[in-house]
C-alpha positions in Angstrom: 32.0 29.9 51.7 31.0 33.6 51.9 31.9 33.8 55.6 35.3 32.2 55.2 36.1 33.8 51.8 38.2 36.7 53.2 40.2 34.2 55.4 40.6 31.9 52.4 41.8 34.8 50.3 44.2 35.8 53.0 45.8 32.3 52.9 45.9 32.2 49.1 47.6 35.6 49.1 50.0 34.7 52.0 48.7 37.6 54.0 49.4 36.5 57.5 48.3 39.7 59.2 45.0 39.7 57.4 44.3 36.0 58.4 45.3 36.8 62.0 43.0 39.7 62.1 40.0 37.7 60.7 40.6 35.0 63.3 40.9 37.7 66.0 37.5 39.1 65.0 35.8 35.7 64.5 37.6 32.8 66.2 35.1 30.3 64.7 36.7 30.9 61.3 39.5 28.6 62.3 37.3 25.6 61.6 35.5 27.2 58.6 34.9 24.8 55.7 35.6 25.8 52.1 34.9 23.7 49.0 38.5 22.6 49.3 38.2 21.5 52.9 39.0 23.4 56.1 41.2 26.5 55.9 44.1 24.3 57.3 43.8 22.2 54.1 44.2 25.3 52.0 47.3 26.4 53.8 48.7 22.8 53.7 48.1 22.5 49.9 50.0 25.8 49.4 52.7 24.6 51.8 52.4 27.8 53.8 54.0 26.8 57.1 53.4 30.1 58.8 49.6 29.9 58.0 49.5 26.2 59.1 51.1 27.2 62.5 48.7 30.1 63.0 45.7 28.0 62.3 46.8 25.2 64.5 47.7 27.7 67.3 44.2 29.1 67.0 42.6 25.7 67.4 42.3 24.2 63.9 41.8 20.4 64.0 44.9 18.8 62.5 42.9 15.7 61.7 39.9 17.5 60.2 38.7 15.9 57.0 37.3 17.6 54.0 37.9 18.6 50.4 37.4 16.6 47.3 38.8 13.3 48.7 37.9 13.7 52.3 41.5 13.5 53.6 43.4 15.6 56.1 45.8 18.5 55.9 48.7 16.0 55.8 47.1 14.3 52.7 46.7 17.7 51.0 50.3 18.7 51.7 51.6 15.4 50.3 49.3 15.7 47.3 51.0 18.9 46.3 54.6 17.8 47.2 54.9 20.3 50.0 57.8 18.7 52.0 58.1 21.4 54.6 54.3 21.3 55.3 54.4 17.5 55.6 57.3 17.7 58.0 55.6 20.4 60.1 52.3 18.5 60.3 54.0 15.2 61.2 56.1 17.1 63.9 52.8 18.5 65.3 51.2 15.1 65.6 49.3 14.5 62.3 48.3 10.9 61.9 49.1 8.9 58.8 45.6 7.5 57.9 45.8 4.4 55.6 42.2 3.5 55.9 41.4 4.3 52.3 43.7 5.0 49.3 42.3 8.6 49.0 43.3 9.3 52.6 46.7 7.7 52.5 49.4 10.4 52.4 51.8 7.9 50.9 49.6 7.4 47.9 49.3 11.2 47.7 53.0 11.6 47.8 53.4 8.9 45.1 50.8 10.6 42.9 52.7 13.9 43.2 56.0 12.2 42.5 57.7 13.3 45.6 60.3 10.8 46.5 61.4 13.0 49.5 57.9 12.8 51.0 57.7 9.1 50.3 61.0 8.6 52.1 59.8 10.7 55.1 56.5 8.9 55.5 58.3 5.5 55.3 60.9 6.6 57.8 58.0 7.7 60.1 56.5 4.2 59.8 53.7 4.4 57.4 52.4 1.0 56.3 53.7 0.5 52.7 52.1 -2.9 52.4 48.4 -2.1 52.9 46.6 -3.0 49.7 43.3 -1.6 48.4 40.7 -3.1 46.2 38.0 -0.9 44.6 36.6 0.3 41.3 40.0 1.5 40.0 42.4 -0.8 41.8 42.7 -4.5 42.8 44.9 -5.5 45.7 47.1 -2.5 45.1 49.8 -1.5 47.6 52.1 1.5 47.5 54.7 -0.1 45.2 52.0 -1.3 42.7 50.5 2.2 42.8 53.8 3.8 42.1 54.4 1.4 39.2 51.0 2.2 37.7 51.7 5.9 38.0 55.1 5.5 36.3 57.1 6.7 39.3 60.1 4.3 38.8 62.4 5.9 41.4 59.7 5.6 44.0 59.0 2.0 42.9 62.7 1.2 43.3 62.9 2.9 46.7 59.8 1.1 48.1 60.9 -2.3 46.8 64.4 -1.9 48.2 62.9 -0.8 51.5 60.6 -3.9 51.6 63.7 -6.1 51.0 65.4 -4.5 54.0 62.5 -5.3 56.3 
């Protein structure tokens, strides 16, 4: 991470001018990987919309995977309940990957307890019925995951929404 460390620090410190300067001097930094994923993931997890915009304008891949769970920036923003960042990423074309529970932004939003993000993702058409089976879950969809996490308002919302369909 040594090459990307100053850029990472600029994002963590919300120093737009510093990040912009680092990207000016080394445009390859836009895709630099940190232990937490690409720089875009760091900005998304912090919910820093200005940094997200800058990185995307400079060529960051909105669908780049990385970090601990191998998800995208959308997943990271949902994991930290960053509604504005989730809205921005969706507006800019981020895909809602439901291929694995760790990559599913709906599961991330449920885990963070953000009913607002759950609502947004459902309104945008995310599949709430996809079910996963693995080491820690058996045939678990979003509603069952919310129930297991103790997120009763989200369970109610998802179940009510399923009845409407």
